[in-house]
MARVOTOR-875255 format. One record per residue (C-alpha): x, y, z. Coordinates in Angstrom, 3 decimals. Example, Ala and Ser with C-alpha at 12.3 -4.5 7.8 and 13.67 -1.06 7.14 Angstrom:
x=12.300, y=-4.500, z=7.800
x=13.670, y=-1.060, z=7.140
***
This chain:
x=0.000, y=0.000, z=0.000
x=1.187, y=3.477, z=-0.794
x=-0.141, y=4.877, z=2.452
x=0.893, y=3.929, z=5.951
x=-1.739, y=3.670, z=8.641
x=-1.257, y=4.975, z=12.129
x=-2.970, y=1.904, z=13.565
x=-3.931, y=-1.492, z=12.168
x=-5.963, y=-3.809, z=14.368
x=-6.094, y=-7.537, z=13.668
x=-9.512, y=-8.808, z=14.744
x=-12.869, y=-7.020, z=14.988
x=-14.269, y=-8.396, z=18.248
x=-15.147, y=-6.144, z=21.214
x=-11.501, y=-5.230, z=21.737
x=-10.693, y=-4.731, z=18.081
x=-13.633, y=-2.678, z=16.920
x=-13.616, y=-0.464, z=20.027
x=-9.897, y=0.167, z=19.481
x=-10.637, y=1.135, z=15.884
x=-13.388, y=3.568, z=16.880
x=-11.322, y=5.218, z=19.630
x=-8.333, y=5.527, z=17.303
x=-10.484, y=7.181, z=14.654
x=-11.960, y=9.556, z=17.237
x=-8.423, y=10.656, z=18.097
x=-7.613, y=11.394, z=14.461
x=-5.487, y=8.324, z=13.783
x=-5.672, y=6.749, z=10.337
x=-7.020, y=3.322, z=11.147
x=-7.731, y=-0.032, z=9.540
x=-9.133, y=-3.245, z=10.964
x=-8.548, y=-6.759, z=9.632
x=-11.185, y=-9.474, z=9.963
x=-11.126, y=-13.002, z=8.572
x=-14.651, y=-14.127, z=9.339
x=-17.313, y=-11.947, z=10.999
x=-17.327, y=-8.342, z=12.109
x=-17.998, y=-8.054, z=15.874
x=-16.080, y=-11.241, z=16.709
x=-17.092, y=-14.156, z=18.895
x=-18.907, y=-12.035, z=21.484
x=-21.634, y=-10.743, z=19.218
x=-21.740, y=-13.686, z=16.802
x=-21.161, y=-16.755, z=18.972
x=-20.808, y=-15.646, z=22.585
x=-22.136, y=-12.914, z=24.847
x=-25.097, y=-11.678, z=22.819
x=-26.615, y=-14.810, z=21.217
x=-26.307, y=-16.764, z=24.467
x=-28.238, y=-14.030, z=26.278
x=-30.909, y=-14.290, z=23.606
x=-31.215, y=-18.028, z=24.299
x=-31.324, y=-17.451, z=28.046
x=-34.014, y=-14.797, z=27.636
x=-36.192, y=-17.325, z=25.806
x=-35.616, y=-19.792, z=28.637
x=-36.517, y=-17.118, z=31.193
x=-39.801, y=-16.309, z=29.425
x=-40.634, y=-20.031, z=29.321
x=-39.925, y=-20.318, z=33.043
x=-42.274, y=-17.440, z=33.882
x=-44.990, y=-18.796, z=31.584
x=-44.793, y=-22.186, z=33.284
x=-45.120, y=-20.478, z=36.675
x=-47.860, y=-18.041, z=35.728
x=-50.079, y=-19.236, z=38.565
x=-47.466, y=-17.959, z=41.040
x=-48.307, y=-14.460, z=39.771
x=-52.065, y=-14.911, z=39.712
x=-52.137, y=-15.569, z=35.976
x=-54.075, y=-18.280, z=34.195
x=-52.130, y=-19.460, z=31.159
x=-53.968, y=-22.246, z=29.362
x=-52.780, y=-24.748, z=26.814
x=-49.462, y=-26.521, z=26.414
x=-46.427, y=-24.343, z=26.959
x=-43.352, y=-25.531, z=25.084
x=-40.198, y=-24.203, z=23.518
x=-39.810, y=-24.316, z=19.754
x=-36.050, y=-24.855, z=19.685
x=-35.725, y=-23.929, z=16.013
x=-37.543, y=-20.652, z=16.589
x=-35.489, y=-19.952, z=19.735
x=-32.276, y=-20.512, z=17.782
x=-33.526, y=-18.437, z=14.823
x=-34.226, y=-15.499, z=17.149
x=-30.736, y=-15.777, z=18.628
x=-29.068, y=-15.928, z=15.211
x=-31.085, y=-12.961, z=13.992
x=-29.829, y=-10.901, z=16.914
x=-26.249, y=-11.968, z=16.164
x=-26.611, y=-10.871, z=12.537
x=-28.015, y=-7.538, z=13.679
x=-24.982, y=-6.975, z=15.909
x=-22.685, y=-7.974, z=13.054
x=-24.246, y=-5.382, z=10.770
x=-24.067, y=-2.764, z=13.511
x=-20.294, y=-3.009, z=13.721
x=-20.055, y=-2.640, z=9.960
x=-22.059, y=0.584, z=10.262
x=-19.757, y=1.850, z=13.031
x=-16.667, y=1.211, z=10.907
x=-18.180, y=3.213, z=8.044
x=-19.355, y=5.989, z=10.370
x=-15.886, y=6.381, z=11.868
x=-14.093, y=6.069, z=8.497
x=-12.192, y=2.946, z=9.526
x=-10.932, y=0.860, z=6.596
x=-12.029, y=-2.773, z=6.741
x=-9.510, y=-5.263, z=5.352
x=-10.957, y=-8.698, z=4.653
x=-8.752, y=-11.765, z=5.142
x=-6.194, y=-13.403, z=7.430
x=-3.351, y=-11.227, z=8.680
x=0.211, y=-12.208, z=9.456
x=2.788, y=-9.960, z=11.089
x=5.886, y=-9.764, z=8.919
x=7.760, y=-6.770, z=10.301
x=7.792, y=-4.906, z=13.597
x=7.876, y=-1.117, z=13.732
x=11.371, y=-0.793, z=15.159
x=13.504, y=2.341, z=15.112
x=10.506, y=4.536, z=14.410
x=9.657, y=2.829, z=11.111
x=6.273, y=1.252, z=10.360
x=5.413, y=-2.353, z=11.010
x=3.983, y=-4.555, z=8.301
x=1.338, y=-7.236, z=7.840
x=0.421, y=-9.439, z=4.912
x=-3.265, y=-10.213, z=4.438
x=-4.204, y=-13.365, z=2.557
x=-7.538, y=-14.908, z=1.608
x=-9.465, y=-16.376, z=4.523
x=-8.977, y=-20.129, z=4.709
x=-11.491, y=-20.699, z=7.519
x=-15.060, y=-21.453, z=6.460
x=-17.462, y=-19.072, z=8.212
x=-19.995, y=-20.703, z=10.569
x=-22.764, y=-18.314, z=9.525
x=-23.553, y=-16.214, z=6.451
x=-21.540, y=-13.032, z=6.401
x=-23.346, y=-9.717, z=6.285
x=-22.624, y=-7.741, z=3.091
x=-19.114, y=-6.333, z=3.152
x=-18.623, y=-2.586, z=3.211
x=-18.417, y=-1.283, z=-0.357
x=-14.948, y=0.077, z=0.338
x=-13.665, y=-3.137, z=1.967
x=-10.056, y=-3.930, z=1.139
x=-8.588, y=-7.376, z=0.551
x=-5.355, y=-9.277, z=0.097
x=-2.109, y=-7.378, z=0.143
x=0.657, y=-5.865, z=2.236
x=-0.234, y=-3.134, z=4.701
x=1.946, y=-0.927, z=6.895
x=1.249, y=0.773, z=10.212
x=3.198, y=2.524, z=12.923
x=1.251, y=0.578, z=15.532
x=-0.221, y=-2.923, z=15.103
x=-2.678, y=-4.274, z=17.660
x=-3.360, y=-8.008, z=17.859
x=-6.959, y=-8.643, z=18.922
x=-7.462, y=-12.140, z=17.544
x=-9.493, y=-13.443, z=20.484
x=-9.715, y=-17.021, z=21.699
x=-11.315, y=-20.344, z=20.866
x=-12.653, y=-23.277, z=22.898
x=-10.023, y=-25.374, z=24.607
x=-10.241, y=-29.108, z=23.913
x=-9.074, y=-32.011, z=26.058
x=-7.138, y=-34.746, z=24.215
x=-9.428, y=-37.608, z=23.292
x=-12.560, y=-35.593, z=24.166
x=-12.431, y=-33.032, z=21.377
x=-15.721, y=-31.558, z=20.145
x=-16.842, y=-33.305, z=16.960
x=-19.754, y=-31.015, z=16.117
x=-22.336, y=-33.769, z=16.455
x=-22.204, y=-35.626, z=19.772
x=-19.641, y=-33.523, z=21.643
x=-20.328, y=-29.822, z=21.324
x=-18.302, y=-26.681, z=21.877
x=-20.224, y=-23.467, z=22.507
x=-20.594, y=-23.079, z=18.741
x=-22.771, y=-26.171, z=18.355
x=-24.507, y=-25.621, z=21.709
x=-25.823, y=-22.301, z=20.360
x=-27.496, y=-23.833, z=17.314
x=-28.957, y=-27.250, z=18.217
x=-30.956, y=-28.836, z=15.410
x=-33.187, y=-30.483, z=18.012
x=-33.528, y=-30.462, z=21.784
x=-31.474, y=-33.141, z=23.525
x=-33.393, y=-35.029, z=26.186
x=-30.232, y=-35.367, z=28.236
x=-27.014, y=-33.385, z=28.368
x=-23.644, y=-33.746, z=30.070
x=-21.702, y=-30.509, z=30.599
x=-17.977, y=-30.767, z=31.250
x=-16.880, y=-27.645, z=33.137
x=-18.865, y=-25.280, z=35.363
x=-17.355, y=-21.933, z=34.478
x=-19.546, y=-19.193, z=32.998
x=-19.932, y=-20.888, z=29.601
x=-20.705, y=-24.321, z=30.983
x=-23.143, y=-23.232, z=33.666
x=-25.026, y=-20.858, z=31.343
x=-25.642, y=-23.640, z=28.836
x=-26.516, y=-26.038, z=31.658
x=-29.075, y=-23.513, z=32.915
x=-30.535, y=-22.901, z=29.448
x=-30.985, y=-26.564, z=28.546
x=-32.291, y=-27.491, z=32.006
x=-34.934, y=-24.759, z=31.849
x=-36.026, y=-26.053, z=28.457
x=-36.488, y=-29.519, z=29.933
x=-33.294, y=-31.478, z=29.343
x=-31.867, y=-33.702, z=32.060
x=-28.547, y=-31.997, z=32.787
x=-25.445, y=-33.256, z=34.591
x=-22.485, y=-30.940, z=35.222
x=-19.022, y=-32.380, z=35.870
x=-16.457, y=-30.071, z=37.508
x=-12.880, y=-31.045, z=38.352
x=-12.576, y=-28.446, z=41.139
x=-14.326, y=-28.463, z=44.552
x=-16.980, y=-25.861, z=43.644
x=-19.139, y=-24.773, z=40.751
x=-18.088, y=-21.507, z=39.097
x=-14.582, y=-21.811, z=40.575
x=-13.646, y=-18.123, z=40.271
x=-16.578, y=-17.001, z=42.426
x=-16.768, y=-16.550, z=46.197
x=-17.340, y=-20.004, z=47.705
x=-20.403, y=-18.927, z=49.712
x=-22.065, y=-17.510, z=46.618
x=-21.157, y=-20.605, z=44.583
x=-22.644, y=-22.937, z=47.189
x=-25.860, y=-20.907, z=47.251
x=-26.076, y=-21.058, z=43.454
x=-25.394, y=-24.795, z=43.449
x=-28.312, y=-25.437, z=45.784
x=-30.595, y=-23.499, z=43.470
x=-29.322, y=-25.400, z=40.422
x=-29.893, y=-28.717, z=42.176
x=-33.388, y=-27.682, z=43.269
x=-34.165, y=-27.108, z=39.587
x=-33.167, y=-30.716, z=38.933
x=-29.592, y=-30.210, z=37.732
x=-27.111, y=-32.858, z=38.819
x=-23.650, y=-31.629, z=39.778
x=-20.532, y=-33.728, z=40.315
x=-17.636, y=-31.885, z=41.950
x=-13.994, y=-32.996, z=42.133
x=-14.713, y=-35.282, z=39.217
x=-13.304, y=-35.509, z=35.728
x=-14.248, y=-37.110, z=32.449
x=-11.483, y=-39.551, z=31.516
x=-12.962, y=-41.141, z=28.406
x=-15.982, y=-40.881, z=26.133
x=-17.603, y=-43.667, z=24.151
x=-19.733, y=-42.599, z=21.191
x=-22.832, y=-44.380, z=19.940
x=-24.965, y=-43.454, z=16.943
x=-26.877, y=-40.742, z=18.797
x=-25.487, y=-40.590, z=22.335
x=-22.284, y=-40.434, z=24.354
x=-21.218, y=-42.369, z=27.434
x=-18.749, y=-40.544, z=29.663
x=-16.444, y=-42.358, z=32.063
x=-16.128, y=-40.137, z=35.116
x=-13.521, y=-40.495, z=37.838
x=-14.862, y=-39.206, z=41.161
x=-12.927, y=-37.810, z=44.108
x=-12.916, y=-41.191, z=45.872
x=-11.048, y=-42.708, z=42.930
x=-14.011, y=-44.685, z=41.647
x=-15.334, y=-44.530, z=38.094
x=-18.934, y=-44.140, z=37.053
x=-20.519, y=-43.835, z=33.625
x=-23.185, y=-41.405, z=32.460
x=-24.927, y=-41.678, z=29.103
x=-26.446, y=-38.582, z=27.530
x=-27.742, y=-37.524, z=24.129
x=-25.136, y=-34.802, z=23.866
x=-22.114, y=-33.477, z=25.720
x=-20.808, y=-29.921, z=25.951
x=-17.080, y=-29.391, z=26.416
x=-16.698, y=-26.145, z=28.389
x=-13.219, y=-26.502, z=29.842
x=-12.037, y=-23.018, z=29.007
x=-10.653, y=-21.124, z=26.034
x=-7.200, y=-20.478, z=24.598
x=-5.788, y=-17.508, z=22.739
x=-5.540, y=-17.442, z=18.951
x=-1.796, y=-16.889, z=18.767
x=-0.863, y=-19.383, z=16.064
x=0.093, y=-18.548, z=12.473
x=0.082, y=-14.774, z=12.864
x=3.852, y=-14.240, z=12.907
x=4.403, y=-13.698, z=16.612
x=7.199, y=-16.213, z=17.025
x=9.245, y=-14.960, z=14.082
x=9.168, y=-11.408, z=15.448
x=10.034, y=-12.520, z=18.984
x=6.739, y=-11.523, z=20.608
x=6.613, y=-13.116, z=24.038
x=3.757, y=-15.485, z=24.856
x=2.874, y=-17.432, z=27.979
x=0.421, y=-20.323, z=28.351
x=-1.238, y=-19.624, z=25.041
x=-1.592, y=-15.843, z=25.430
x=0.434, y=-12.782, z=24.456
x=2.301, y=-11.124, z=27.330
x=1.541, y=-7.407, z=27.713
x=1.977, y=-4.597, z=30.217
x=-0.873, y=-2.575, z=31.678
x=-1.215, y=-0.581, z=28.462
x=-1.298, y=-3.424, z=25.951
x=2.358, y=-3.184, z=24.922
x=4.211, y=-6.378, z=24.068
x=7.974, y=-6.798, z=24.380
x=8.366, y=-5.831, z=20.705
x=8.151, y=-2.153, z=19.754
x=5.079, y=-1.215, z=17.740
x=3.159, y=-4.410, z=18.504
x=0.344, y=-4.535, z=21.045
x=-2.286, y=-7.031, z=22.167
x=-5.702, y=-6.659, z=23.763
x=-8.657, y=-8.841, z=24.731
x=-8.783, y=-12.603, z=25.110
x=-5.531, y=-13.172, z=23.216
x=-3.800, y=-11.060, z=25.889
x=-4.899, y=-13.316, z=28.730
x=-7.505, y=-13.587, z=31.465
x=-10.008, y=-12.573, z=32.487
x=-11.351, y=-13.355, z=29.034
x=-14.309, y=-10.991, z=29.074
x=-15.678, y=-8.661, z=26.407
x=-15.792, y=-5.631, z=28.701
x=-12.185, y=-6.206, z=29.719
x=-11.252, y=-6.237, z=26.026
x=-13.141, y=-2.998, z=25.375
x=-11.512, y=-1.159, z=28.258
x=-8.108, y=-2.551, z=27.340
x=-8.672, y=-1.246, z=23.803
x=-9.314, y=2.305, z=24.989
x=-6.289, y=2.252, z=27.305
x=-4.040, y=0.955, z=24.528
x=-5.176, y=3.502, z=21.941
x=-5.045, y=6.467, z=24.299
x=-1.508, y=5.493, z=25.318
x=-0.516, y=5.234, z=21.645
x=-2.054, y=8.661, z=20.997
x=-0.066, y=10.155, z=23.860
x=-3.018, y=11.286, z=25.952
x=-2.085, y=12.333, z=29.509
x=-3.120, y=10.444, z=32.655
x=-3.906, y=7.124, z=30.992
x=-4.435, y=4.582, z=33.757
x=-3.207, y=1.000, z=33.308
x=-5.674, y=-1.855, z=33.543
x=-6.602, y=-2.810, z=37.111
x=-7.893, y=-6.369, z=36.858
x=-9.272, y=-6.323, z=40.410
x=-11.910, y=-3.851, z=39.235
x=-13.193, y=-5.934, z=36.331
x=-16.672, y=-7.318, z=37.102
x=-17.663, y=-10.847, z=36.197
x=-21.226, y=-11.843, z=35.306
x=-22.802, y=-15.248, z=34.744
x=-26.314, y=-15.218, z=33.296
x=-27.571, y=-18.534, z=34.609
x=-30.662, y=-18.895, z=36.788
x=-29.996, y=-17.545, z=39.371
x=-27.576, y=-14.967, z=38.020
x=-24.159, y=-14.513, z=39.622
x=-22.052, y=-11.342, z=39.576
x=-18.911, y=-10.192, z=41.343
x=-16.039, y=-7.727, z=41.457
x=-12.829, y=-7.580, z=43.471
x=-11.554, y=-10.041, z=46.040
x=-13.510, y=-12.990, z=47.378
x=-13.618, y=-13.436, z=51.140
x=-10.944, y=-16.138, z=50.916
x=-8.679, y=-14.087, z=48.628
x=-8.971, y=-11.048, z=50.887
x=-7.810, y=-13.122, z=53.851
x=-4.985, y=-14.635, z=51.792
x=-3.862, y=-11.102, z=50.911
x=-3.503, y=-10.330, z=54.619
x=-6.537, y=-8.116, z=55.090
x=-8.374, y=-8.001, z=58.398
x=-11.895, y=-7.961, z=57.017
x=-15.517, y=-7.229, z=57.719
x=-18.130, y=-9.181, z=55.747
x=-21.703, y=-8.080, z=55.175
x=-24.582, y=-10.160, z=53.814
x=-28.164, y=-9.384, z=52.917
x=-30.715, y=-11.916, z=51.638
x=-33.203, y=-11.372, z=48.826
x=-35.907, y=-12.826, z=51.067
x=-35.785, y=-9.639, z=53.171
x=-36.149, y=-7.256, z=50.212
x=-39.619, y=-6.009, z=49.303
x=-38.941, y=-5.631, z=45.566
x=-37.521, y=-9.165, z=45.344
x=-40.589, y=-10.553, z=47.093
x=-42.909, y=-8.586, z=44.788
x=-41.040, y=-9.946, z=41.763
x=-41.375, y=-13.500, z=43.038
x=-37.554, y=-13.674, z=43.125
x=-36.787, y=-13.927, z=46.831
x=-33.859, y=-16.358, z=46.563
x=-30.460, y=-14.717, z=46.511
x=-27.852, y=-12.810, z=48.458
x=-25.609, y=-9.749, z=48.303
x=-22.239, y=-10.047, z=50.021
x=-19.639, y=-7.336, z=50.597
x=-16.063, y=-7.555, z=51.867
x=-14.354, y=-4.573, z=53.525
x=-10.942, y=-3.873, z=54.995
x=-11.659, y=-3.450, z=58.703
x=-8.949, y=-0.845, z=59.241
x=-9.533, y=1.472, z=56.269
x=-13.145, y=0.791, z=55.273
x=-12.023, y=0.042, z=51.717
x=-14.453, y=-2.040, z=49.679
x=-12.370, y=-5.063, z=48.675
x=-15.018, y=-7.109, z=46.914
x=-18.719, y=-7.574, z=46.227
x=-20.480, y=-10.805, z=45.330
x=-24.100, y=-11.449, z=44.382
x=-26.418, y=-14.279, z=43.447
x=-30.041, y=-13.821, z=42.455
x=-32.338, y=-12.065, z=39.996
x=-30.811, y=-9.229, z=37.950
x=-27.554, y=-9.096, z=39.907
x=-25.674, y=-8.690, z=36.618
x=-27.322, y=-5.265, z=36.400
x=-26.651, y=-4.413, z=40.061
x=-22.937, y=-5.207, z=40.227
x=-21.922, y=-2.048, z=38.361
x=-22.859, y=0.032, z=41.393
x=-20.109, y=-1.633, z=43.370
x=-17.704, y=-1.396, z=40.412
x=-18.196, y=2.384, z=40.346
x=-17.763, y=2.532, z=44.130
x=-14.467, y=0.621, z=43.960
x=-13.220, y=2.760, z=41.099
x=-13.914, y=5.900, z=43.137
x=-12.233, y=4.328, z=46.189
x=-15.476, y=4.715, z=48.096
x=-15.439, y=3.768, z=51.777
x=-18.130, y=2.022, z=53.780
x=-19.178, y=5.345, z=55.331
x=-19.838, y=6.925, z=51.943
x=-21.900, y=3.927, z=50.864
x=-23.903, y=4.105, z=54.090
x=-24.680, y=7.769, z=53.409
x=-25.851, y=7.031, z=49.855
x=-29.619, y=7.072, z=49.340
x=-30.895, y=4.077, z=47.380
x=-34.385, y=4.256, z=45.821
x=-37.243, y=2.196, z=47.278
x=-38.493, y=-0.284, z=46.345
x=-35.536, y=-1.660, z=44.378
x=-33.249, y=-4.648, z=44.448
x=-30.375, y=-2.171, z=44.791
x=-31.381, y=-1.479, z=48.395
x=-29.796, y=-4.826, z=49.253
x=-26.427, y=-3.392, z=48.269
x=-26.630, y=-0.768, z=50.998
x=-28.052, y=-3.258, z=53.508
x=-25.106, y=-5.562, z=52.869
x=-22.740, y=-2.691, z=53.658
x=-24.682, y=-1.885, z=56.827
x=-24.594, y=-5.543, z=57.842
x=-20.788, y=-5.582, z=57.623
x=-20.827, y=-3.007, z=60.418
x=-23.679, y=-4.496, z=62.450
x=-26.190, y=-1.901, z=61.290
x=-28.543, y=-3.753, z=58.886
x=-32.019, y=-2.229, z=59.107
x=-34.253, y=-4.763, z=57.370
x=-32.918, y=-8.123, z=58.455
***
């Protein structure tokens, strides 16, 4: 290319496209490279379409329990799985098209194909990538390309950001085959409802799919190698959630691992080693492998240029810089937590640092919230109670139950809890953990509080509207100091 870009971003997921927009806003000449679908995994195969599925399951749940709300709903209530999937895919396509519009609006060039780094921008000179035709077959029809979309060729930029995302991790011998053993790709688009399902892994992906399929009527068993479901969450919250899952009919095996899978024509039989060393077998129509994800670092030229990687991810500093001048990384490919909102914030930090803006703060991973959209929902930010103790804090812990909140009772959602962890000496909010209805919407209040370094006293003096679920946040703070008013 005759022209040199200021910034080229490889990958158009939440990290990539946000980086492109922010760069364009700051007057940087910007291009983004995508090999498959604008908006990345999150909008096409992750965050958004899974929430669409879970919303359908939620509506079904309420319809089945209409009598609990004084409603008479007659006739058979059932999910049309093809229609549920079609709605989810339609939403994904809408998001895909939306990113295309944003690229056009912000005058970001879209380069279509697979990119490979061939030269780093050392000594003030531009870096270089070569874009070739996409070899990977898309898993869904691609929205029409922008009329000005570019294609194969060599492109130069002073700054190159790798935002290639991640893919499902597979265990040797238990790899997803697309038919009997699913990754999240296949789990999003079932051709028919399985009557029984085995889910391997109880992180956010695994437990969300377990919740969706259980609500739609499948017999679901979850196998987790660690001692608790949702291992990154506070243990008290995880135990509460597990009891709710089990009450819904979900079976959960902890400290257990799948060692082998036998495939039949239309079912799988998993051999499961339990914590006592014994082996049991479970047969199910389908199995979901949800044992984590790994960064897409292969075949993009990192090794040849000496870019440092660790455990399948690119090593960066707090601003997205790698060890090689002119090359950056953001999002899932740059390591955990592998969350869309982390990628977006990382993108803004990286671009603003490149642009030379003053007072750019590095990423603080302790202030990144995590949300799991199962039933009940789980949300958290900061240190768990156990991690706070491990870090040497003398702590105060507050708890407030949904059953004591008027809005929760009115909603028919009185099962849940809000938990807060404070440093006893300073009053610093160290962590907040929630389980129950709509907690994924509530957690941001505590994220803002932590970001502003709010103390317990300031939270106590904050007026929360009544009646709302958010009142439980304040009550949890009050409880940490022996001052809860409604429990």
